[in-house]
PDB file of N, CA, C and O in Angstrom:
ATOM      1  N   MET A   1       5.444  27.831  40.031  1.00  0.00           N
ATOM      2  CA  MET A   1       4.936  26.759  39.196  1.00  0.00           C
ATOM      3  C   MET A   1       5.317  25.431  39.833  1.00  0.00           C
ATOM      4  O   MET A   1       6.486  25.175  40.122  1.00  0.00           O
ATOM      5  N   GLY A   2       4.311  24.596  40.045  1.00  0.00           N
ATOM      6  CA  GLY A   2       4.559  23.304  40.675  1.00  0.00           C
ATOM      7  C   GLY A   2       4.994  22.261  39.659  1.00  0.00           C
ATOM      8  O   GLY A   2       5.083  22.525  38.460  1.00  0.00           O
ATOM      9  N   ILE A   3       5.257  21.090  40.168  1.00  0.00           N
ATOM     10  CA  ILE A   3       5.735  19.997  39.317  1.00  0.00           C
ATOM     11  C   ILE A   3       4.603  19.366  38.493  1.00  0.00           C
ATOM     12  O   ILE A   3       4.834  18.843  37.403  1.00  0.00           O
ATOM     13  N   GLN A   4       3.381  19.423  39.031  1.00  0.00           N
ATOM     14  CA  GLN A   4       2.243  18.794  38.345  1.00  0.00           C
ATOM     15  C   GLN A   4       2.013  19.345  36.928  1.00  0.00           C
ATOM     16  O   GLN A   4       1.837  18.550  36.005  1.00  0.00           O
ATOM     17  N   PRO A   5       2.007  20.658  36.719  1.00  0.00           N
ATOM     18  CA  PRO A   5       1.816  21.164  35.347  1.00  0.00           C
ATOM     19  C   PRO A   5       2.941  20.755  34.396  1.00  0.00           C
ATOM     20  O   PRO A   5       2.708  20.523  33.210  1.00  0.00           O
ATOM     21  N   ILE A   6       4.142  20.669  34.921  1.00  0.00           N
ATOM     22  CA  ILE A   6       5.284  20.264  34.092  1.00  0.00           C
ATOM     23  C   ILE A   6       5.137  18.810  33.668  1.00  0.00           C
ATOM     24  O   ILE A   6       5.328  18.472  32.500  1.00  0.00           O
ATOM     25  N   VAL A   7       4.793  17.948  34.629  1.00  0.00           N
ATOM     26  CA  VAL A   7       4.601  16.522  34.337  1.00  0.00           C
ATOM     27  C   VAL A   7       3.439  16.342  33.362  1.00  0.00           C
ATOM     28  O   VAL A   7       3.519  15.543  32.429  1.00  0.00           O
ATOM     29  N   SER A   8       2.370  17.087  33.584  1.00  0.00           N
ATOM     30  CA  SER A   8       1.198  17.003  32.715  1.00  0.00           C
ATOM     31  C   SER A   8       1.534  17.432  31.284  1.00  0.00           C
ATOM     32  O   SER A   8       1.114  16.786  30.324  1.00  0.00           O
ATOM     33  N   ALA A   9       2.281  18.509  31.148  1.00  0.00           N
ATOM     34  CA  ALA A   9       2.674  18.991  29.819  1.00  0.00           C
ATOM     35  C   ALA A   9       3.581  17.982  29.122  1.00  0.00           C
ATOM     36  O   ALA A   9       3.434  17.734  27.925  1.00  0.00           O
ATOM     37  N   LYS A  10       4.509  17.406  29.865  1.00  0.00           N
ATOM     38  CA  LYS A  10       5.424  16.410  29.302  1.00  0.00           C
ATOM     39  C   LYS A  10       4.657  15.162  28.881  1.00  0.00           C
ATOM     40  O   LYS A  10       4.953  14.564  27.847  1.00  0.00           O
ATOM     41  N   HIS A  11       3.669  14.773  29.686  1.00  0.00           N
ATOM     42  CA  HIS A  11       2.836  13.609  29.368  1.00  0.00           C
ATOM     43  C   HIS A  11       2.061  13.861  28.072  1.00  0.00           C
ATOM     44  O   HIS A  11       1.992  12.988  27.207  1.00  0.00           O
ATOM     45  N   ARG A  12       1.482  15.048  27.941  1.00  0.00           N
ATOM     46  CA  ARG A  12       0.729  15.417  26.742  1.00  0.00           C
ATOM     47  C   ARG A  12       1.634  15.393  25.508  1.00  0.00           C
ATOM     48  O   ARG A  12       1.255  14.880  24.455  1.00  0.00           O
ATOM     49  N   GLU A  13       2.827  15.950  25.656  1.00  0.00           N
ATOM     50  CA  GLU A  13       3.784  15.975  24.555  1.00  0.00           C
ATOM     51  C   GLU A  13       4.180  14.557  24.142  1.00  0.00           C
ATOM     52  O   GLU A  13       4.231  14.242  22.954  1.00  0.00           O
ATOM     53  N   THR A  14       4.459  13.711  25.126  1.00  0.00           N
ATOM     54  CA  THR A  14       4.832  12.323  24.854  1.00  0.00           C
ATOM     55  C   THR A  14       3.701  11.581  24.152  1.00  0.00           C
ATOM     56  O   THR A  14       3.935  10.815  23.218  1.00  0.00           O
ATOM     57  N   LYS A  15       2.475  11.815  24.609  1.00  0.00           N
ATOM     58  CA  LYS A  15       1.303  11.178  24.007  1.00  0.00           C
ATOM     59  C   LYS A  15       1.157  11.605  22.544  1.00  0.00           C
ATOM     60  O   LYS A  15       0.817  10.789  21.686  1.00  0.00           O
ATOM     61  N   GLN A  16       1.415  12.882  22.264  1.00  0.00           N
ATOM     62  CA  GLN A  16       1.340  13.374  20.887  1.00  0.00           C
ATOM     63  C   GLN A  16       2.406  12.719  20.007  1.00  0.00           C
ATOM     64  O   GLN A  16       2.147  12.396  18.848  1.00  0.00           O
ATOM     65  N   PHE A  17       3.607  12.525  20.564  1.00  0.00           N
ATOM     66  CA  PHE A  17       4.663  11.866  19.797  1.00  0.00           C
ATOM     67  C   PHE A  17       4.304  10.405  19.506  1.00  0.00           C
ATOM     68  O   PHE A  17       4.555   9.913  18.406  1.00  0.00           O
ATOM     69  N   TYR A  18       3.723   9.717  20.480  1.00  0.00           N
ATOM     70  CA  TYR A  18       3.291   8.336  20.259  1.00  0.00           C
ATOM     71  C   TYR A  18       2.209   8.271  19.181  1.00  0.00           C
ATOM     72  O   TYR A  18       2.233   7.386  18.326  1.00  0.00           O
ATOM     73  N   THR A  19       1.270   9.200  19.223  1.00  0.00           N
ATOM     74  CA  THR A  19       0.202   9.243  18.217  1.00  0.00           C
ATOM     75  C   THR A  19       0.784   9.500  16.832  1.00  0.00           C
ATOM     76  O   THR A  19       0.396   8.848  15.863  1.00  0.00           O
ATOM     77  N   LEU A  20       1.707  10.441  16.734  1.00  0.00           N
ATOM     78  CA  LEU A  20       2.361  10.743  15.464  1.00  0.00           C
ATOM     79  C   LEU A  20       3.120   9.525  14.949  1.00  0.00           C
ATOM     80  O   LEU A  20       3.019   9.184  13.771  1.00  0.00           O
ATOM     81  N   TYR A  21       3.875   8.871  15.820  1.00  0.00           N
ATOM     82  CA  TYR A  21       4.636   7.684  15.426  1.00  0.00           C
ATOM     83  C   TYR A  21       3.701   6.599  14.901  1.00  0.00           C
ATOM     84  O   TYR A  21       3.957   6.010  13.852  1.00  0.00           O
ATOM     85  N   ASN A  22       2.620   6.336  15.629  1.00  0.00           N
ATOM     86  CA  ASN A  22       1.682   5.294  15.217  1.00  0.00           C
ATOM     87  C   ASN A  22       1.022   5.630  13.882  1.00  0.00           C
ATOM     88  O   ASN A  22       0.822   4.749  13.046  1.00  0.00           O
ATOM     89  N   THR A  23       0.689   6.890  13.684  1.00  0.00           N
ATOM     90  CA  THR A  23       0.093   7.316  12.415  1.00  0.00           C
ATOM     91  C   THR A  23       1.073   7.124  11.264  1.00  0.00           C
ATOM     92  O   THR A  23       0.702   6.617  10.205  1.00  0.00           O
ATOM     93  N   LEU A  24       2.314   7.527  11.471  1.00  0.00           N
ATOM     94  CA  LEU A  24       3.327   7.374  10.426  1.00  0.00           C
ATOM     95  C   LEU A  24       3.626   5.903  10.156  1.00  0.00           C
ATOM     96  O   LEU A  24       3.851   5.517   9.009  1.00  0.00           O
ATOM     97  N   ASP A  25       3.629   5.088  11.195  1.00  0.00           N
ATOM     98  CA  ASP A  25       3.867   3.654  11.026  1.00  0.00           C
ATOM     99  C   ASP A  25       2.735   3.008  10.225  1.00  0.00           C
ATOM    100  O   ASP A  25       2.989   2.178   9.353  1.00  0.00           O
ATOM    101  N   ASP A  26       1.495   3.384  10.517  1.00  0.00           N
ATOM    102  CA  ASP A  26       0.350   2.868   9.758  1.00  0.00           C
ATOM    103  C   ASP A  26       0.430   3.306   8.296  1.00  0.00           C
ATOM    104  O   ASP A  26       0.151   2.519   7.391  1.00  0.00           O
ATOM    105  N   THR A  27       0.810   4.559   8.071  1.00  0.00           N
ATOM    106  CA  THR A  27       0.947   5.070   6.707  1.00  0.00           C
ATOM    107  C   THR A  27       2.011   4.291   5.953  1.00  0.00           C
ATOM    108  O   THR A  27       1.822   3.938   4.789  1.00  0.00           O
ATOM    109  N   LYS A  28       3.125   4.023   6.612  1.00  0.00           N
ATOM    110  CA  LYS A  28       4.208   3.243   5.998  1.00  0.00           C
ATOM    111  C   LYS A  28       3.712   1.855   5.626  1.00  0.00           C
ATOM    112  O   LYS A  28       4.011   1.367   4.537  1.00  0.00           O
ATOM    113  N   LEU A  29       2.966   1.218   6.502  1.00  0.00           N
ATOM    114  CA  LEU A  29       2.436  -0.118   6.241  1.00  0.00           C
ATOM    115  C   LEU A  29       1.519  -0.111   5.020  1.00  0.00           C
ATOM    116  O   LEU A  29       1.644  -0.970   4.147  1.00  0.00           O
ATOM    117  N   TYR A  30       0.602   0.849   4.952  1.00  0.00           N
ATOM    118  CA  TYR A  30      -0.310   0.938   3.812  1.00  0.00           C
ATOM    119  C   TYR A  30       0.443   1.214   2.513  1.00  0.00           C
ATOM    120  O   TYR A  30       0.106   0.650   1.473  1.00  0.00           O
ATOM    121  N   LEU A  31       1.458   2.072   2.563  1.00  0.00           N
ATOM    122  CA  LEU A  31       2.236   2.365   1.364  1.00  0.00           C
ATOM    123  C   LEU A  31       3.030   1.149   0.902  1.00  0.00           C
ATOM    124  O   LEU A  31       3.163   0.918  -0.300  1.00  0.00           O
ATOM    125  N   GLU A  32       3.558   0.369   1.841  1.00  0.00           N
ATOM    126  CA  GLU A  32       4.277  -0.854   1.477  1.00  0.00           C
ATOM    127  C   GLU A  32       3.340  -1.852   0.810  1.00  0.00           C
ATOM    128  O   GLU A  32       3.717  -2.502  -0.165  1.00  0.00           O
ATOM    129  N   LYS A  33       2.119  -1.979   1.330  1.00  0.00           N
ATOM    130  CA  LYS A  33       1.139  -2.881   0.718  1.00  0.00           C
ATOM    131  C   LYS A  33       0.768  -2.402  -0.680  1.00  0.00           C
ATOM    132  O   LYS A  33       0.643  -3.207  -1.603  1.00  0.00           O
ATOM    133  N   GLU A  34       0.592  -1.095  -0.835  1.00  0.00           N
ATOM    134  CA  GLU A  34       0.245  -0.543  -2.140  1.00  0.00           C
ATOM    135  C   GLU A  34       1.379  -0.747  -3.134  1.00  0.00           C
ATOM    136  O   GLU A  34       1.131  -1.089  -4.290  1.00  0.00           O
ATOM    137  N   MET A  35       2.624  -0.543  -2.699  1.00  0.00           N
ATOM    138  CA  MET A  35       3.774  -0.768  -3.569  1.00  0.00           C
ATOM    139  C   MET A  35       3.868  -2.231  -3.982  1.00  0.00           C
ATOM    140  O   MET A  35       4.184  -2.538  -5.131  1.00  0.00           O
ATOM    141  N   SER A  36       3.596  -3.126  -3.050  1.00  0.00           N
ATOM    142  CA  SER A  36       3.614  -4.553  -3.352  1.00  0.00           C
ATOM    143  C   SER A  36       2.570  -4.892  -4.413  1.00  0.00           C
ATOM    144  O   SER A  36       2.849  -5.648  -5.344  1.00  0.00           O
ATOM    145  N   LEU A  37       1.383  -4.339  -4.272  1.00  0.00           N
ATOM    146  CA  LEU A  37       0.321  -4.569  -5.246  1.00  0.00           C
ATOM    147  C   LEU A  37       0.706  -4.008  -6.611  1.00  0.00           C
ATOM    148  O   LEU A  37       0.540  -4.684  -7.627  1.00  0.00           O
ATOM    149  N   LEU A  38       1.217  -2.785  -6.644  1.00  0.00           N
ATOM    150  CA  LEU A  38       1.617  -2.172  -7.913  1.00  0.00           C
ATOM    151  C   LEU A  38       2.762  -2.939  -8.571  1.00  0.00           C
ATOM    152  O   LEU A  38       2.772  -3.096  -9.792  1.00  0.00           O
ATOM    153  N   ASN A  39       3.717  -3.413  -7.790  1.00  0.00           N
ATOM    154  CA  ASN A  39       4.815  -4.214  -8.338  1.00  0.00           C
ATOM    155  C   ASN A  39       4.298  -5.520  -8.919  1.00  0.00           C
ATOM    156  O   ASN A  39       4.758  -5.959  -9.974  1.00  0.00           O
ATOM    157  N   SER A  40       3.354  -6.137  -8.242  1.00  0.00           N
ATOM    158  CA  SER A  40       2.763  -7.378  -8.735  1.00  0.00           C
ATOM    159  C   SER A  40       2.049  -7.147 -10.064  1.00  0.00           C
ATOM    160  O   SER A  40       2.183  -7.946 -10.991  1.00  0.00           O
ATOM    161  N   ILE A  41       1.298  -6.064 -10.157  1.00  0.00           N
ATOM    162  CA  ILE A  41       0.605  -5.736 -11.410  1.00  0.00           C
ATOM    163  C   ILE A  41       1.627  -5.492 -12.517  1.00  0.00           C
ATOM    164  O   ILE A  41       1.469  -5.990 -13.631  1.00  0.00           O
ATOM    165  N   TYR A  42       2.660  -4.736 -12.214  1.00  0.00           N
ATOM    166  CA  TYR A  42       3.691  -4.422 -13.201  1.00  0.00           C
ATOM    167  C   TYR A  42       4.392  -5.688 -13.688  1.00  0.00           C
ATOM    168  O   TYR A  42       4.619  -5.850 -14.887  1.00  0.00           O
ATOM    169  N   GLU A  43       4.735  -6.581 -12.765  1.00  0.00           N
ATOM    170  CA  GLU A  43       5.451  -7.806 -13.118  1.00  0.00           C
ATOM    171  C   GLU A  43       4.591  -8.749 -13.954  1.00  0.00           C
ATOM    172  O   GLU A  43       5.116  -9.471 -14.802  1.00  0.00           O
ATOM    173  N   ASN A  44       3.298  -8.753 -13.733  1.00  0.00           N
ATOM    174  CA  ASN A  44       2.427  -9.693 -14.433  1.00  0.00           C
ATOM    175  C   ASN A  44       1.727  -9.094 -15.649  1.00  0.00           C
ATOM    176  O   ASN A  44       1.010  -9.809 -16.348  1.00  0.00           O
ATOM    177  N   TYR A  45       1.911  -7.820 -15.917  1.00  0.00           N
ATOM    178  CA  TYR A  45       1.223  -7.158 -17.026  1.00  0.00           C
ATOM    179  C   TYR A  45       1.621  -7.766 -18.373  1.00  0.00           C
ATOM    180  O   TYR A  45       0.764  -8.035 -19.216  1.00  0.00           O
ATOM    181  N   GLY A  46       2.906  -7.979 -18.568  1.00  0.00           N
ATOM    182  CA  GLY A  46       3.387  -8.554 -19.833  1.00  0.00           C
ATOM    183  C   GLY A  46       2.801  -9.931 -20.087  1.00  0.00           C
ATOM    184  O   GLY A  46       2.375 -10.233 -21.202  1.00  0.00           O
ATOM    185  N   ASN A  47       2.777 -10.763 -19.059  1.00  0.00           N
ATOM    186  CA  ASN A  47       2.208 -12.102 -19.206  1.00  0.00           C
ATOM    187  C   ASN A  47       0.725 -12.031 -19.518  1.00  0.00           C
ATOM    188  O   ASN A  47       0.219 -12.812 -20.323  1.00  0.00           O
ATOM    189  N   ALA A  48       0.035 -11.111 -18.895  1.00  0.00           N
ATOM    190  CA  ALA A  48      -1.403 -10.964 -19.136  1.00  0.00           C
ATOM    191  C   ALA A  48      -1.655 -10.526 -20.576  1.00  0.00           C
ATOM    192  O   ALA A  48      -2.594 -11.005 -21.212  1.00  0.00           O
ATOM    193  N   CYS A  49      -0.833  -9.630 -21.091  1.00  0.00           N
ATOM    194  CA  CYS A  49      -0.992  -9.188 -22.479  1.00  0.00           C
ATOM    195  C   CYS A  49      -0.749 -10.341 -23.444  1.00  0.00           C
ATOM    196  O   CYS A  49      -1.495 -10.505 -24.409  1.00  0.00           O
ATOM    197  N   LYS A  50       0.284 -11.140 -23.196  1.00  0.00           N
ATOM    198  CA  LYS A  50       0.559 -12.302 -24.044  1.00  0.00           C
ATOM    199  C   LYS A  50      -0.603 -13.283 -24.000  1.00  0.00           C
ATOM    200  O   LYS A  50      -1.016 -13.820 -25.028  1.00  0.00           O
ATOM    201  N   LEU A  51      -1.114 -13.506 -22.822  1.00  0.00           N
ATOM    202  CA  LEU A  51      -2.233 -14.426 -22.663  1.00  0.00           C
ATOM    203  C   LEU A  51      -3.463 -13.919 -23.406  1.00  0.00           C
ATOM    204  O   LEU A  51      -4.156 -14.701 -24.058  1.00  0.00           O
ATOM    205  N   MET A  52      -3.742 -12.625 -23.316  1.00  0.00           N
ATOM    206  CA  MET A  52      -4.892 -12.054 -24.026  1.00  0.00           C
ATOM    207  C   MET A  52      -4.702 -12.167 -25.536  1.00  0.00           C
ATOM    208  O   MET A  52      -5.657 -12.439 -26.265  1.00  0.00           O
ATOM    209  N   SER A  53      -3.477 -11.960 -26.005  1.00  0.00           N
ATOM    210  CA  SER A  53      -3.190 -12.076 -27.429  1.00  0.00           C
ATOM    211  C   SER A  53      -3.448 -13.502 -27.899  1.00  0.00           C
ATOM    212  O   SER A  53      -4.077 -13.714 -28.936  1.00  0.00           O
ATOM    213  N   ARG A  54      -2.969 -14.465 -27.145  1.00  0.00           N
ATOM    214  CA  ARG A  54      -3.205 -15.872 -27.492  1.00  0.00           C
ATOM    215  C   ARG A  54      -4.690 -16.199 -27.432  1.00  0.00           C
ATOM    216  O   ARG A  54      -5.211 -16.930 -28.274  1.00  0.00           O
ATOM    217  N   TRP A  55      -5.358 -15.655 -26.438  1.00  0.00           N
ATOM    218  CA  TRP A  55      -6.790 -15.916 -26.275  1.00  0.00           C
ATOM    219  C   TRP A  55      -7.567 -15.358 -27.469  1.00  0.00           C
ATOM    220  O   TRP A  55      -8.465 -16.020 -27.991  1.00  0.00           O
ATOM    221  N   LYS A  56      -7.221 -14.140 -27.901  1.00  0.00           N
ATOM    222  CA  LYS A  56      -7.893 -13.533 -29.053  1.00  0.00           C
ATOM    223  C   LYS A  56      -7.590 -14.324 -30.326  1.00  0.00           C
ATOM    224  O   LYS A  56      -8.471 -14.535 -31.160  1.00  0.00           O
ATOM    225  N   LYS A  57      -6.328 -14.761 -30.465  1.00  0.00           N
ATOM    226  CA  LYS A  57      -5.934 -15.546 -31.626  1.00  0.00           C
ATOM    227  C   LYS A  57      -6.713 -16.858 -31.656  1.00  0.00           C
ATOM    228  O   LYS A  57      -7.226 -17.258 -32.700  1.00  0.00           O
ATOM    229  N   PHE A  58      -6.796 -17.507 -30.534  1.00  0.00           N
ATOM    230  CA  PHE A  58      -7.542 -18.761 -30.434  1.00  0.00           C
ATOM    231  C   PHE A  58      -9.013 -18.520 -30.733  1.00  0.00           C
ATOM    232  O   PHE A  58      -9.630 -19.306 -31.451  1.00  0.00           O
ATOM    233  N   GLY A  59      -9.573 -17.470 -30.208  1.00  0.00           N
ATOM    234  CA  GLY A  59     -10.980 -17.138 -30.440  1.00  0.00           C
ATOM    235  C   GLY A  59     -11.239 -16.821 -31.897  1.00  0.00           C
ATOM    236  O   GLY A  59     -12.267 -17.224 -32.442  1.00  0.00           O
ATOM    237  N   GLY A  60     -10.325 -16.103 -32.542  1.00  0.00           N
ATOM    238  CA  GLY A  60     -10.474 -15.754 -33.952  1.00  0.00           C
ATOM    239  C   GLY A  60     -10.400 -16.975 -34.842  1.00  0.00           C
ATOM    240  O   GLY A  60     -11.188 -17.104 -35.779  1.00  0.00           O
ATOM    241  N   GLU A  61      -9.464 -17.880 -34.567  1.00  0.00           N
ATOM    242  CA  GLU A  61      -9.351 -19.112 -35.338  1.00  0.00           C
ATOM    243  C   GLU A  61     -10.584 -19.972 -35.142  1.00  0.00           C
ATOM    244  O   GLU A  61     -11.073 -20.597 -36.083  1.00  0.00           O
ATOM    245  N   HIS A  62     -11.072 -20.000 -33.943  1.00  0.00           N
ATOM    246  CA  HIS A  62     -12.229 -20.825 -33.620  1.00  0.00           C
ATOM    247  C   HIS A  62     -13.472 -20.315 -34.339  1.00  0.00           C
ATOM    248  O   HIS A  62     -14.300 -21.114 -34.776  1.00  0.00           O
ATOM    249  N   GLU A  63     -13.615 -18.996 -34.468  1.00  0.00           N
ATOM    250  CA  GLU A  63     -14.785 -18.414 -35.122  1.00  0.00           C
ATOM    251  C   GLU A  63     -14.770 -18.665 -36.625  1.00  0.00           C
ATOM    252  O   GLU A  63     -15.833 -18.775 -37.237  1.00  0.00           O
ATOM    253  N   GLU A  64     -13.574 -18.758 -37.238  1.00  0.00           N
ATOM    254  CA  GLU A  64     -13.473 -18.958 -38.677  1.00  0.00           C
ATOM    255  C   GLU A  64     -13.880 -20.360 -39.083  1.00  0.00           C
ATOM    256  O   GLU A  64     -14.333 -20.556 -40.211  1.00  0.00           O
ATOM    257  N   GLU A  65     -13.738 -21.325 -38.220  1.00  0.00           N
ATOM    258  CA  GLU A  65     -14.029 -22.718 -38.553  1.00  0.00           C
ATOM    259  C   GLU A  65     -15.468 -22.984 -38.764  1.00  0.00           C
ATOM    260  O   GLU A  65     -15.850 -24.119 -39.050  1.00  0.00           O
TER     261      GLU A  65
END
């Protein structure tokens, strides 16, 4: 067995590891963005509910006049 098949196999293996790393890194990035979005929604949900309550109250008072 010559050196060429060994080098070729090692190159293929290294390339697969780089591909796996890049895929996992991209997945991590997307998950971090999704977590950021979900945290933002969670943090602002209470304020949005209060605002909707005030909006409905204002709308109801306005309709009675």
